[in-house]
N, CA, C, O and the ligand as a Tripos MOL2 file, in Angstrom:
@<TRIPOS>MOLECULE
protein
  301   299    76     0     0
PROTEIN
NO_CHARGES

@<TRIPOS>ATOM
      1 N           0.8400   -1.2040    0.0000 N.3       1 MET1
      2 CA          0.0000    0.0000    0.0000 C.3       1 MET1
      3 C           0.8760    1.2560    0.0000 C.2       1 MET1
      4 O           2.0620    1.1960    0.3240 O.2       1 MET1
      5 N           0.2870    2.3750   -0.3610 N.am      2 LYS2
      6 CA          0.9900    3.6580   -0.3170 C.3       2 LYS2
      7 C           1.1080    4.1200    1.1270 C.2       2 LYS2
      8 O           0.1870    3.9600    1.9280 O.2       2 LYS2
      9 N           2.2570    4.6940    1.4360 N.am      3 CYS3
     10 CA          2.4790    5.2010    2.7810 C.3       3 CYS3
     11 C           1.5740    6.4050    3.0440 C.2       3 CYS3
     12 O           1.4830    7.3130    2.2180 O.2       3 CYS3
     13 N           0.9060    6.4040    4.2040 N.am      4 ALA4
     14 CA         -0.0110    7.4950    4.5450 C.3       4 ALA4
     15 C           0.7200    8.7090    5.1140 C.2       4 ALA4
     16 O           0.1460    9.7920    5.2280 O.2       4 ALA4
     17 N           1.9870    8.5180    5.4680 N.am      5 VAL5
     18 CA          2.7360    9.6050    6.0940 C.3       5 VAL5
     19 C           3.4490   10.4640    5.0470 C.2       5 VAL5
     20 O           3.2390   11.6760    4.9920 O.2       5 VAL5
     21 N           4.2890    9.8420    4.2220 N.am      6 CYS6
     22 CA          5.0480   10.6330    3.2510 C.3       6 CYS6
     23 C           4.3500   10.6690    1.8970 C.2       6 CYS6
     24 O           4.6780   11.4960    1.0460 O.2       6 CYS6
     25 N           3.3860    9.7710    1.7000 N.am      7 LYS7
     26 CA          2.5840    9.7140    0.4800 C.3       7 LYS7
     27 C           3.4080    9.4310   -0.7800 C.2       7 LYS7
     28 O           2.9230    9.6200   -1.8950 O.2       7 LYS7
     29 N           4.6360    8.9850   -0.6030 N.am      8 HIS8
     30 CA          5.4700    8.6660   -1.7580 C.3       8 HIS8
     31 C           5.9030    7.2080   -1.7530 C.2       8 HIS8
     32 O           5.9050    6.5390   -2.7860 O.2       8 HIS8
     33 N           6.2700    6.7280   -0.5620 N.am      9 GLY9
     34 CA          6.8090    5.3850   -0.4610 C.3       9 GLY9
     35 C           5.7480    4.3140   -0.5840 C.2       9 GLY9
     36 O           4.5480    4.5660   -0.4800 O.2       9 GLY9
     37 N           6.2430    3.1000   -0.8110 N.am     10 GLU10
     38 CA          5.3860    1.9170   -0.7940 C.3      10 GLU10
     39 C           5.7490    1.1290    0.4500 C.2      10 GLU10
     40 O           6.9230    1.0480    0.8120 O.2      10 GLU10
     41 N           4.7630    0.5520    1.1030 N.am     11 THR11
     42 CA          5.0700   -0.2540    2.2870 C.3      11 THR11
     43 C           5.4220   -1.6640    1.8620 C.2      11 THR11
     44 O           4.8280   -2.2240    0.9400 O.2      11 THR11
     45 N           6.4050   -2.2290    2.5570 N.am     12 LYS12
     46 CA          6.8740   -3.5860    2.2620 C.3      12 LYS12
     47 C           6.7640   -4.4120    3.5340 C.2      12 LYS12
     48 O           7.0090   -3.9020    4.6280 O.2      12 LYS12
     49 N           6.3990   -5.6760    3.4040 N.am     13 PRO13
     50 CA          6.3150   -6.5240    4.6030 C.3      13 PRO13
     51 C           7.6970   -6.7480    5.2020 C.2      13 PRO13
     52 O           8.6790   -6.9380    4.4850 O.2      13 PRO13
     53 N           7.7520   -6.7210    6.5140 N.am     14 GLY14
     54 CA          9.0100   -6.9670    7.2110 C.3      14 GLY14
     55 C           8.7160   -7.2080    8.6850 C.2      14 GLY14
     56 O           7.5720   -7.4460    9.0710 O.2      14 GLY14
     57 N           9.7490   -7.1450    9.4930 N.am     15 THR15
     58 CA          9.5450   -7.2640   10.9280 C.3      15 THR15
     59 C          10.2830   -6.1370   11.6260 C.2      15 THR15
     60 O          11.2380   -5.5680   11.0970 O.2      15 THR15
     61 N           9.8160   -5.8330   12.8270 N.am     16 THR16
     62 CA         10.4080   -4.7500   13.5830 C.3      16 THR16
     63 C          10.2950   -5.0490   15.0760 C.2      16 THR16
     64 O           9.5800   -5.9640   15.4850 O.2      16 THR16
     65 N          11.0030   -4.2760   15.8730 N.am     17 SER17
     66 CA         10.8780   -4.4070   17.3180 C.3      17 SER17
     67 C           9.8900   -3.3690   17.8290 C.2      17 SER17
     68 O           9.8620   -2.2320   17.3570 O.2      17 SER17
     69 N           9.0820   -3.7760   18.7970 N.am     18 VAL18
     70 CA          8.1080   -2.8640   19.3820 C.3      18 VAL18
     71 C           8.3590   -2.7880   20.8790 C.2      18 VAL18
     72 O           8.4560   -3.8160   21.5500 O.2      18 VAL18
     73 N           8.4630   -1.5820   21.4010 N.am     19 THR19
     74 CA          8.6540   -1.3960   22.8360 C.3      19 THR19
     75 C           7.3660   -0.8280   23.4290 C.2      19 THR19
     76 O           6.8330    0.1750   22.9540 O.2      19 THR19
     77 N           6.8830   -1.4860   24.4700 N.am     20 LEU20
     78 CA          5.6710   -1.0270   25.1420 C.3      20 LEU20
     79 C           6.0010   -0.7130   26.5870 C.2      20 LEU20
     80 O           6.7220   -1.4610   27.2480 O.2      20 LEU20
     81 N           5.4760    0.3860   27.0670 N.am     21 GLU21
     82 CA          5.6520    0.7230   28.4780 C.3      21 GLU21
     83 C           4.2950    0.7590   29.1350 C.2      21 GLU21
     84 O           3.3610    1.4160   28.6770 O.2      21 GLU21
     85 N           4.2240    0.0260   30.2260 N.am     22 ARG22
     86 CA          2.9590   -0.1280   30.9400 C.3      22 ARG22
     87 C           3.2110   -0.0430   32.4340 C.2      22 ARG22
     88 O           3.9080   -0.8890   32.9930 O.2      22 ARG22
     89 N           2.6620    0.9490   33.0780 N.am     23 ARG23
     90 CA          2.7470    1.0450   34.5430 C.3      23 ARG23
     91 C           4.1320    0.6640   35.0680 C.2      23 ARG23
     92 O           4.2530   -0.1690   35.9660 O.2      23 ARG23
     93 N           5.1530    1.2650   34.5150 N.am     24 GLY24
     94 CA          6.5040    1.0410   35.0100 C.3      24 GLY24
     95 C           7.1990   -0.1760   34.4280 C.2      24 GLY24
     96 O           8.3810   -0.3930   34.6950 O.2      24 GLY24
     97 N           6.4980   -0.9670   33.6440 N.am     25 ALA25
     98 CA          7.1140   -2.1400   33.0190 C.3      25 ALA25
     99 C           7.5110   -1.7980   31.5860 C.2      25 ALA25
    100 O           6.8060   -1.0680   30.8880 O.2      25 ALA25
    101 N           8.6420   -2.3330   31.1660 N.am     26 THR26
    102 CA          9.0880   -2.1330   29.7910 C.3      26 THR26
    103 C           9.1630   -3.4860   29.1050 C.2      26 THR26
    104 O           9.8610   -4.3900   29.5640 O.2      26 THR26
    105 N           8.4510   -3.6130   28.0250 N.am     27 LEU27
    106 CA          8.4040   -4.8780   27.2900 C.3      27 LEU27
    107 C           8.8310   -4.6280   25.8580 C.2      27 LEU27
    108 O           8.3240   -3.7330   25.1820 O.2      27 LEU27
    109 N           9.7680   -5.4350   25.4170 N.am     28 VAL28
    110 CA         10.2290   -5.3150   24.0360 C.3      28 VAL28
    111 C           9.8440   -6.5910   23.3010 C.2      28 VAL28
    112 O          10.1980   -7.6930   23.7200 O.2      28 VAL28
    113 N           9.1350   -6.4350   22.2300 N.am     29 PHE29
    114 CA          8.7790   -7.5690   21.3790 C.3      29 PHE29
    115 C           9.6060   -7.4720   20.1110 C.2      29 PHE29
    116 O           9.6260   -6.4430   19.4360 O.2      29 PHE29
    117 N          10.2870   -8.5660   19.8020 N.am     30 ARG30
    118 CA         11.1200   -8.5820   18.6050 C.3      30 ARG30
    119 C          10.4490   -9.3580   17.4910 C.2      30 ARG30
    120 O           9.6080  -10.2270   17.7200 O.2      30 ARG30
    121 N          10.8450   -9.0190   16.2950 N.am     31 GLU31
    122 CA         10.3430   -9.7170   15.1030 C.3      31 GLU31
    123 C           8.8200   -9.6510   14.9960 C.2      31 GLU31
    124 O           8.1470  -10.6430   14.7180 O.2      31 GLU31
    125 N           8.3140   -8.4660   15.2230 N.am     32 VAL32
    126 CA          6.8740   -8.2560   15.0700 C.3      32 VAL32
    127 C           6.5800   -7.9810   13.5990 C.2      32 VAL32
    128 O           7.2040   -7.1090   12.9930 O.2      32 VAL32
    129 N           5.6300   -8.7220   13.0210 N.am     33 PRO33
    130 CA          5.3110   -8.4760   11.6070 C.3      33 PRO33
    131 C           4.8060   -7.0430   11.4060 C.2      33 PRO33
    132 O           4.0260   -6.5290   12.2080 O.2      33 PRO33
    133 N           5.2560   -6.4190   10.3420 N.am     34 ALA34
    134 CA          4.8880   -5.0330   10.0900 C.3      34 ALA34
    135 C           4.9880   -4.7270    8.6120 C.2      34 ALA34
    136 O           5.5860   -5.4740    7.8380 O.2      34 ALA34
    137 N           4.3920   -3.6190    8.2430 N.am     35 LEU35
    138 CA          4.5940   -3.0750    6.9030 C.3      35 LEU35
    139 C           5.4320   -1.8270    7.0850 C.2      35 LEU35
    140 O           5.1010   -0.9560    7.8900 O.2      35 LEU35
    141 N           6.5140   -1.7440    6.3360 N.am     36 ILE36
    142 CA          7.4570   -0.6480    6.5290 C.3      36 ILE36
    143 C           7.5890    0.1480    5.2370 C.2      36 ILE36
    144 O           7.7880   -0.4160    4.1610 O.2      36 ILE36
    145 N           7.4760    1.4560    5.3590 N.am     37 CYS37
    146 CA          7.5920    2.3280    4.1930 C.3      37 CYS37
    147 C           9.0330    2.3230    3.6910 C.2      37 CYS37
    148 O           9.9720    2.5010    4.4670 O.2      37 CYS37
    149 N           9.1970    2.1190    2.3910 N.am     38 ASP38
    150 CA         10.5590    2.0740    1.8420 C.3      38 ASP38
    151 C          11.1340    3.4810    1.6360 C.2      38 ASP38
    152 O          12.3000    3.6300    1.2720 O.2      38 ASP38
    153 N          10.3300    4.4850    1.8660 N.am     39 ASN39
    154 CA         10.8050    5.8640    1.7070 C.3      39 ASN39
    155 C          11.1330    6.5170    3.0440 C.2      39 ASN39
    156 O          12.2650    6.9510    3.2580 O.2      39 ASN39
    157 N          10.1450    6.5930    3.9560 N.am     40 CYS40
    158 CA         10.3650    7.3180    5.2060 C.3      40 CYS40
    159 C          10.5510    6.3960    6.4020 C.2      40 CYS40
    160 O          10.9160    6.8560    7.4840 O.2      40 CYS40
    161 N          10.3040    5.1030    6.2240 N.am     41 GLY41
    162 CA         10.5210    4.1600    7.3160 C.3      41 GLY41
    163 C           9.3730    4.0570    8.2950 C.2      41 GLY41
    164 O           9.4970    3.3940    9.3250 O.2      41 GLY41
    165 N           8.2540    4.7020    7.9930 N.am     42 GLU42
    166 CA          7.0790    4.5990    8.8640 C.3      42 GLU42
    167 C           6.6430    3.1330    8.9620 C.2      42 GLU42
    168 O           6.6810    2.3920    7.9810 O.2      42 GLU42
    169 N           6.2270    2.7350   10.1680 N.am     43 ILE43
    170 CA          5.8660    1.3450   10.4170 C.3      43 ILE43
    171 C           4.3660    1.2170   10.6540 C.2      43 ILE43
    172 O           3.7740    1.9790   11.4190 O.2      43 ILE43
    173 N           3.7740    0.2490    9.9900 N.am     44 TYR44
    174 CA          2.3390   -0.0160   10.1460 C.3      44 TYR44
    175 C           2.1520   -1.4250   10.6800 C.2      44 TYR44
    176 O           2.7880   -2.3730   10.2190 O.2      44 TYR44
    177 N           1.2660   -1.5440   11.6610 N.am     45 HIS45
    178 CA          0.9570   -2.8610   12.1960 C.3      45 HIS45
    179 C          -0.5050   -3.1890   11.9610 C.2      45 HIS45
    180 O          -1.3780   -2.3220   11.9850 O.2      45 HIS45
    181 N          -0.7330   -4.4460   11.7380 N.am     46 ASP46
    182 CA         -2.0810   -4.9790   11.6780 C.3      46 ASP46
    183 C          -2.7850   -4.7410   12.9880 C.2      46 ASP46
    184 O          -2.1550   -4.7620   14.0460 O.2      46 ASP46
    185 N          -4.0760   -4.5170   12.9360 N.am     47 GLU47
    186 CA         -4.8460   -4.3430   14.1650 C.3      47 GLU47
    187 C          -4.7550   -5.5950   15.0310 C.2      47 GLU47
    188 O          -4.6730   -5.5110   16.2570 O.2      47 GLU47
    189 N          -4.7710   -6.7560   14.3790 N.am     48 ALA48
    190 CA         -4.6890   -8.0290   15.1160 C.3      48 ALA48
    191 C          -3.3630   -8.1390   15.8630 C.2      48 ALA48
    192 O          -3.3090   -8.6510   16.9810 O.2      48 ALA48
    193 N          -2.3030   -7.6560   15.2380 N.am     49 VAL49
    194 CA         -0.9780   -7.7010   15.8630 C.3      49 VAL49
    195 C          -0.9420   -6.7690   17.0710 C.2      49 VAL49
    196 O          -0.4240   -7.1240   18.1300 O.2      49 VAL49
    197 N          -1.4980   -5.5830   16.8960 N.am     50 VAL50
    198 CA         -1.5270   -4.6010   17.9900 C.3      50 VAL50
    199 C          -2.3130   -5.1590   19.1690 C.2      50 VAL50
    200 O          -1.8930   -5.0380   20.3200 O.2      50 VAL50
    201 N          -3.4500   -5.7680   18.8760 N.am     51 THR51
    202 CA         -4.2900   -6.3460   19.9230 C.3      51 THR51
    203 C          -3.5140   -7.4090   20.6980 C.2      51 THR51
    204 O          -3.5470   -7.4460   21.9280 O.2      51 THR51
    205 N          -2.8160   -8.2720   19.9580 N.am     52 GLN52
    206 CA         -1.9860   -9.3150   20.5630 C.3      52 GLN52
    207 C          -0.9420   -8.7110   21.4920 C.2      52 GLN52
    208 O          -0.7610   -9.1670   22.6210 O.2      52 GLN52
    209 N          -0.2610   -7.6850   21.0080 N.am     53 LEU53
    210 CA          0.8050   -7.0540   21.7860 C.3      53 LEU53
    211 C           0.2520   -6.4690   23.0770 C.2      53 LEU53
    212 O           0.8500   -6.6180   24.1430 O.2      53 LEU53
    213 N          -0.8940   -5.8020   22.9750 N.am     54 MET54
    214 CA         -1.5140   -5.1880   24.1540 C.3      54 MET54
    215 C          -1.8740   -6.2560   25.1810 C.2      54 MET54
    216 O          -1.6350   -6.0910   26.3780 O.2      54 MET54
    217 N          -2.4530   -7.3530   24.6940 N.am     55 GLN55
    218 CA         -2.8590   -8.4420   25.5790 C.3      55 GLN55
    219 C          -1.6540   -9.0240   26.2980 C.2      55 GLN55
    220 O          -1.6850   -9.2440   27.5080 O.2      55 GLN55
    221 N          -0.5960   -9.2700   25.5410 N.am     56 ARG56
    222 CA          0.5930   -9.8710   26.1370 C.3      56 ARG56
    223 C           1.2470   -8.9230   27.1190 C.2      56 ARG56
    224 O           1.7650   -9.3490   28.1520 O.2      56 ARG56
    225 N           1.2270   -7.6430   26.8020 N.am     57 ALA57
    226 CA          1.8050   -6.6540   27.7100 C.3      57 ALA57
    227 C           1.0230   -6.6600   29.0220 C.2      57 ALA57
    228 O           1.6120   -6.6400   30.1020 O.2      57 ALA57
    229 N          -0.2970   -6.6870   28.9210 N.am     58 GLU58
    230 CA         -1.1440   -6.7200   30.1110 C.3      58 GLU58
    231 C          -0.8350   -7.9420   30.9650 C.2      58 GLU58
    232 O          -0.6890   -7.8440   32.1840 O.2      58 GLU58
    233 N          -0.7360   -9.0970   30.3060 N.am     59 GLU59
    234 CA         -0.4440  -10.3470   31.0210 C.3      59 GLU59
    235 C           0.8900  -10.2620   31.7370 C.2      59 GLU59
    236 O           1.0140  -10.6650   32.8940 O.2      59 GLU59
    237 N           1.8840   -9.7360   31.0430 N.am     60 ALA60
    238 CA          3.2210   -9.6370   31.6260 C.3      60 ALA60
    239 C           3.2100   -8.7190   32.8310 C.2      60 ALA60
    240 O           3.8320   -9.0180   33.8500 O.2      60 ALA60
    241 N           2.5090   -7.6050   32.7200 N.am     61 VAL61
    242 CA          2.4330   -6.6480   33.8330 C.3      61 VAL61
    243 C           1.7550   -7.3160   35.0220 C.2      61 VAL61
    244 O           2.2010   -7.1680   36.1600 O.2      61 VAL61
    245 N           0.6850   -8.0450   34.7610 N.am     62 ARG62
    246 CA         -0.0390   -8.7320   35.8350 C.3      62 ARG62
    247 C           0.8440   -9.7890   36.4860 C.2      62 ARG62
    248 O           0.7160  -10.0670   37.6790 O.2      62 ARG62
    249 N           1.7410  -10.3760   35.6970 N.am     63 ALA63
    250 CA          2.6440  -11.4020   36.2240 C.3      63 ALA63
    251 C           3.8240  -10.7770   36.9690 C.2      63 ALA63
    252 O           4.6710  -11.4910   37.5060 O.2      63 ALA63
    253 N           3.8780   -9.4490   37.0000 N.am     64 GLY64
    254 CA          4.9240   -8.7720   37.7630 C.3      64 GLY64
    255 C           6.2140   -8.5310   37.0010 C.2      64 GLY64
    256 O           7.2430   -8.2260   37.6040 O.2      64 GLY64
    257 N           6.1710   -8.6640   35.6820 N.am     65 VAL65
    258 CA          7.3590   -8.4400   34.8730 C.3      65 VAL65
    259 C           7.6760   -6.9450   34.8500 C.2      65 VAL65
    260 O           6.7820   -6.1180   34.6680 O.2      65 VAL65
    261 N           8.9400   -6.6050   35.0330 N.am     66 GLU66
    262 CA          9.3210   -5.1900   34.9700 C.3      66 GLU66
    263 C          10.0170   -4.8530   33.6700 C.2      66 GLU66
    264 O           9.8120   -3.7860   33.0920 O.2      66 GLU66
    265 N          10.8410   -5.7780   33.2220 N.am     67 ILE67
    266 CA         11.4920   -5.5740   31.9250 C.3      67 ILE67
    267 C          11.6360   -6.9370   31.2590 C.2      67 ILE67
    268 O          12.0270   -7.9180   31.8910 O.2      67 ILE67
    269 N          11.3220   -6.9750   30.0090 N.am     68 ASP68
    270 CA         11.3400   -8.2570   29.3230 C.3      68 ASP68
    271 C          11.5410   -8.0230   27.8250 C.2      68 ASP68
    272 O          11.0160   -7.0710   27.2480 O.2      68 ASP68
    273 N          12.3080   -8.9100   27.2240 N.am     69 VAL69
    274 CA         12.4790   -8.8940   25.7750 C.3      69 VAL69
    275 C          12.0460  -10.2660   25.2900 C.2      69 VAL69
    276 O          12.5930  -11.2850   25.7120 O.2      69 VAL69
    277 N          11.0800  -10.2850   24.4170 N.am     70 ARG70
    278 CA         10.6310  -11.5790   23.9040 C.3      70 ARG70
    279 C          10.3550  -11.4990   22.4200 C.2      70 ARG70
    280 O          10.2110  -10.4230   21.8400 O.2      70 ARG70
    281 N          10.2870  -12.6490   21.8420 N.am     71 ARG71
    282 CA         10.0640  -12.7240   20.4100 C.3      71 ARG71
    283 C           8.5590  -12.8190   20.1660 C.2      71 ARG71
    284 O           7.8540  -13.5860   20.8220 O.2      71 ARG71
    285 N           8.0990  -12.0470   19.2370 N.am     72 TYR72
    286 CA          6.7060  -12.1490   18.8590 C.3      72 TYR72
    287 C           6.5760  -13.3100   17.8830 C.2      72 TYR72
    288 O           7.2600  -13.3560   16.8610 O.2      72 TYR72
    289 N           5.6970  -14.2400   18.2100 N.am     73 ALA73
    290 CA          5.4500  -15.3330   17.2770 C.3      73 ALA73
    291 C           3.9530  -15.4830   17.1570 C.2      73 ALA73
    292 O           3.2370  -15.4120   18.1560 O.2      73 ALA73
    293 N           3.4780  -15.6870   15.9660 N.am     74 VAL74
    294 CA          2.0360  -15.8080   15.7550 C.3      74 VAL74
    295 C           1.5370  -17.0740   16.4320 C.2      74 VAL74
    296 O           2.0370  -18.1700   16.1770 O.2      74 VAL74
    297 N           0.5600  -16.9110   17.2840 N.am     75 ALA75
    298 CA          0.0440  -18.0550   18.0610 C.3      75 ALA75
    299 C          -0.8020  -18.9550   17.1680 C.2      75 ALA75
    300 O          -1.3250  -19.9680   17.6320 O.2      75 ALA75
    301 ZN          6.5010    6.8670    3.9830 Zn       76 ZN76
@<TRIPOS>BOND
     1     1     2 1
     2     2     3 1
     3     3     4 2
     4     3     5 am
     5     5     6 1
     6     6     7 1
     7     7     8 2
     8     7     9 am
     9     9    10 1
    10    10    11 1
    11    11    12 2
    12    11    13 am
    13    13    14 1
    14    14    15 1
    15    15    16 2
    16    15    17 am
    17    17    18 1
    18    18    19 1
    19    19    20 2
    20    19    21 am
    21    21    22 1
    22    22    23 1
    23    23    24 2
    24    23    25 am
    25    25    26 1
    26    26    27 1
    27    27    28 2
    28    27    29 am
    29    29    30 1
    30    30    31 1
    31    31    32 2
    32    31    33 am
    33    33    34 1
    34    34    35 1
    35    35    36 2
    36    35    37 am
    37    37    38 1
    38    38    39 1
    39    39    40 2
    40    39    41 am
    41    41    42 1
    42    42    43 1
    43    43    44 2
    44    43    45 am
    45    45    46 1
    46    46    47 1
    47    47    48 2
    48    47    49 am
    49    49    50 1
    50    50    51 1
    51    51    52 2
    52    51    53 am
    53    53    54 1
    54    54    55 1
    55    55    56 2
    56    55    57 am
    57    57    58 1
    58    58    59 1
    59    59    60 2
    60    59    61 am
    61    61    62 1
    62    62    63 1
    63    63    64 2
    64    63    65 am
    65    65    66 1
    66    66    67 1
    67    67    68 2
    68    67    69 am
    69    69    70 1
    70    70    71 1
    71    71    72 2
    72    71    73 am
    73    73    74 1
    74    74    75 1
    75    75    76 2
    76    75    77 am
    77    77    78 1
    78    78    79 1
    79    79    80 2
    80    79    81 am
    81    81    82 1
    82    82    83 1
    83    83    84 2
    84    83    85 am
    85    85    86 1
    86    86    87 1
    87    87    88 2
    88    87    89 am
    89    89    90 1
    90    90    91 1
    91    91    92 2
    92    91    93 am
    93    93    94 1
    94    94    95 1
    95    95    96 2
    96    95    97 am
    97    97    98 1
    98    98    99 1
    99    99   100 2
   100    99   101 am
   101   101   102 1
   102   102   103 1
   103   103   104 2
   104   103   105 am
   105   105   106 1
   106   106   107 1
   107   107   108 2
   108   107   109 am
   109   109   110 1
   110   110   111 1
   111   111   112 2
   112   111   113 am
   113   113   114 1
   114   114   115 1
   115   115   116 2
   116   115   117 am
   117   117   118 1
   118   118   119 1
   119   119   120 2
   120   119   121 am
   121   121   122 1
   122   122   123 1
   123   123   124 2
   124   123   125 am
   125   125   126 1
   126   126   127 1
   127   127   128 2
   128   127   129 am
   129   129   130 1
   130   130   131 1
   131   131   132 2
   132   131   133 am
   133   133   134 1
   134   134   135 1
   135   135   136 2
   136   135   137 am
   137   137   138 1
   138   138   139 1
   139   139   140 2
   140   139   141 am
   141   141   142 1
   142   142   143 1
   143   143   144 2
   144   143   145 am
   145   145   146 1
   146   146   147 1
   147   147   148 2
   148   147   149 am
   149   149   150 1
   150   150   151 1
   151   151   152 2
   152   151   153 am
   153   153   154 1
   154   154   155 1
   155   155   156 2
   156   155   157 am
   157   157   158 1
   158   158   159 1
   159   159   160 2
   160   159   161 am
   161   161   162 1
   162   162   163 1
   163   163   164 2
   164   163   165 am
   165   165   166 1
   166   166   167 1
   167   167   168 2
   168   167   169 am
   169   169   170 1
   170   170   171 1
   171   171   172 2
   172   171   173 am
   173   173   174 1
   174   174   175 1
   175   175   176 2
   176   175   177 am
   177   177   178 1
   178   178   179 1
   179   179   180 2
   180   179   181 am
   181   181   182 1
   182   182   183 1
   183   183   184 2
   184   183   185 am
   185   185   186 1
   186   186   187 1
   187   187   188 2
   188   187   189 am
   189   189   190 1
   190   190   191 1
   191   191   192 2
   192   191   193 am
   193   193   194 1
   194   194   195 1
   195   195   196 2
   196   195   197 am
   197   197   198 1
   198   198   199 1
   199   199   200 2
   200   199   201 am
   201   201   202 1
   202   202   203 1
   203   203   204 2
   204   203   205 am
   205   205   206 1
   206   206   207 1
   207   207   208 2
   208   207   209 am
   209   209   210 1
   210   210   211 1
   211   211   212 2
   212   211   213 am
   213   213   214 1
   214   214   215 1
   215   215   216 2
   216   215   217 am
   217   217   218 1
   218   218   219 1
   219   219   220 2
   220   219   221 am
   221   221   222 1
   222   222   223 1
   223   223   224 2
   224   223   225 am
   225   225   226 1
   226   226   227 1
   227   227   228 2
   228   227   229 am
   229   229   230 1
   230   230   231 1
   231   231   232 2
   232   231   233 am
   233   233   234 1
   234   234   235 1
   235   235   236 2
   236   235   237 am
   237   237   238 1
   238   238   239 1
   239   239   240 2
   240   239   241 am
   241   241   242 1
   242   242   243 1
   243   243   244 2
   244   243   245 am
   245   245   246 1
   246   246   247 1
   247   247   248 2
   248   247   249 am
   249   249   250 1
   250   250   251 1
   251   251   252 2
   252   251   253 am
   253   253   254 1
   254   254   255 1
   255   255   256 2
   256   255   257 am
   257   257   258 1
   258   258   259 1
   259   259   260 2
   260   259   261 am
   261   261   262 1
   262   262   263 1
   263   263   264 2
   264   263   265 am
   265   265   266 1
   266   266   267 1
   267   267   268 2
   268   267   269 am
   269   269   270 1
   270   270   271 1
   271   271   272 2
   272   271   273 am
   273   273   274 1
   274   274   275 1
   275   275   276 2
   276   275   277 am
   277   277   278 1
   278   278   279 1
   279   279   280 2
   280   279   281 am
   281   281   282 1
   282   282   283 1
   283   283   284 2
   284   283   285 am
   285   285   286 1
   286   286   287 1
   287   287   288 2
   288   287   289 am
   289   289   290 1
   290   290   291 1
   291   291   292 2
   292   291   293 am
   293   293   294 1
   294   294   295 1
   295   295   296 2
   296   295   297 am
   297   297   298 1
   298   298   299 1
   299   299   300 2
@<TRIPOS>SUBSTRUCTURE
     1 MET1         2 RESIDUE 1 A MET
     2 LYS2         6 RESIDUE 1 A LYS
     3 CYS3        10 RESIDUE 1 A CYS
     4 ALA4        14 RESIDUE 1 A ALA
     5 VAL5        18 RESIDUE 1 A VAL
     6 CYS6        22 RESIDUE 1 A CYS
     7 LYS7        26 RESIDUE 1 A LYS
     8 HIS8        30 RESIDUE 1 A HIS
     9 GLY9        34 RESIDUE 1 A GLY
    10 GLU10       38 RESIDUE 1 A GLU
    11 THR11       42 RESIDUE 1 A THR
    12 LYS12       46 RESIDUE 1 A LYS
    13 PRO13       50 RESIDUE 1 A PRO
    14 GLY14       54 RESIDUE 1 A GLY
    15 THR15       58 RESIDUE 1 A THR
    16 THR16       62 RESIDUE 1 A THR
    17 SER17       66 RESIDUE 1 A SER
    18 VAL18       70 RESIDUE 1 A VAL
    19 THR19       74 RESIDUE 1 A THR
    20 LEU20       78 RESIDUE 1 A LEU
    21 GLU21       82 RESIDUE 1 A GLU
    22 ARG22       86 RESIDUE 1 A ARG
    23 ARG23       90 RESIDUE 1 A ARG
    24 GLY24       94 RESIDUE 1 A GLY
    25 ALA25       98 RESIDUE 1 A ALA
    26 THR26      102 RESIDUE 1 A THR
    27 LEU27      106 RESIDUE 1 A LEU
    28 VAL28      110 RESIDUE 1 A VAL
    29 PHE29      114 RESIDUE 1 A PHE
    30 ARG30      118 RESIDUE 1 A ARG
    31 GLU31      122 RESIDUE 1 A GLU
    32 VAL32      126 RESIDUE 1 A VAL
    33 PRO33      130 RESIDUE 1 A PRO
    34 ALA34      134 RESIDUE 1 A ALA
    35 LEU35      138 RESIDUE 1 A LEU
    36 ILE36      142 RESIDUE 1 A ILE
    37 CYS37      146 RESIDUE 1 A CYS
    38 ASP38      150 RESIDUE 1 A ASP
    39 ASN39      154 RESIDUE 1 A ASN
    40 CYS40      158 RESIDUE 1 A CYS
    41 GLY41      162 RESIDUE 1 A GLY
    42 GLU42      166 RESIDUE 1 A GLU
    43 ILE43      170 RESIDUE 1 A ILE
    44 TYR44      174 RESIDUE 1 A TYR
    45 HIS45      178 RESIDUE 1 A HIS
    46 ASP46      182 RESIDUE 1 A ASP
    47 GLU47      186 RESIDUE 1 A GLU
    48 ALA48      190 RESIDUE 1 A ALA
    49 VAL49      194 RESIDUE 1 A VAL
    50 VAL50      198 RESIDUE 1 A VAL
    51 THR51      202 RESIDUE 1 A THR
    52 GLN52      206 RESIDUE 1 A GLN
    53 LEU53      210 RESIDUE 1 A LEU
    54 MET54      214 RESIDUE 1 A MET
    55 GLN55      218 RESIDUE 1 A GLN
    56 ARG56      222 RESIDUE 1 A ARG
    57 ALA57      226 RESIDUE 1 A ALA
    58 GLU58      230 RESIDUE 1 A GLU
    59 GLU59      234 RESIDUE 1 A GLU
    60 ALA60      238 RESIDUE 1 A ALA
    61 VAL61      242 RESIDUE 1 A VAL
    62 ARG62      246 RESIDUE 1 A ARG
    63 ALA63      250 RESIDUE 1 A ALA
    64 GLY64      254 RESIDUE 1 A GLY
    65 VAL65      258 RESIDUE 1 A VAL
    66 GLU66      262 RESIDUE 1 A GLU
    67 ILE67      266 RESIDUE 1 A ILE
    68 ASP68      270 RESIDUE 1 A ASP
    69 VAL69      274 RESIDUE 1 A VAL
    70 ARG70      278 RESIDUE 1 A ARG
    71 ARG71      282 RESIDUE 1 A ARG
    72 TYR72      286 RESIDUE 1 A TYR
    73 ALA73      290 RESIDUE 1 A ALA
    74 VAL74      294 RESIDUE 1 A VAL
    75 ALA75      298 RESIDUE 1 A ALA
    76 ZN76       301 GROUP 0 **** ****
């Protein structure tokens, strides 16, 4: 798709790292599927991916995790 930010680039499938901060906890998810603009580097995530990340972040916070780096893998 066309990039909505720079309006010039095309987005390409790839993976990226996402850092989430929740109530003092820092969670880094690696290899998260994304669409990345080949011009400006803007990153787009699927709504389903975002939902997954939010859920996992919540679970980790509830489990008392303060800092964690994990790999995102499609369940
Ligand atoms: Zn762009």
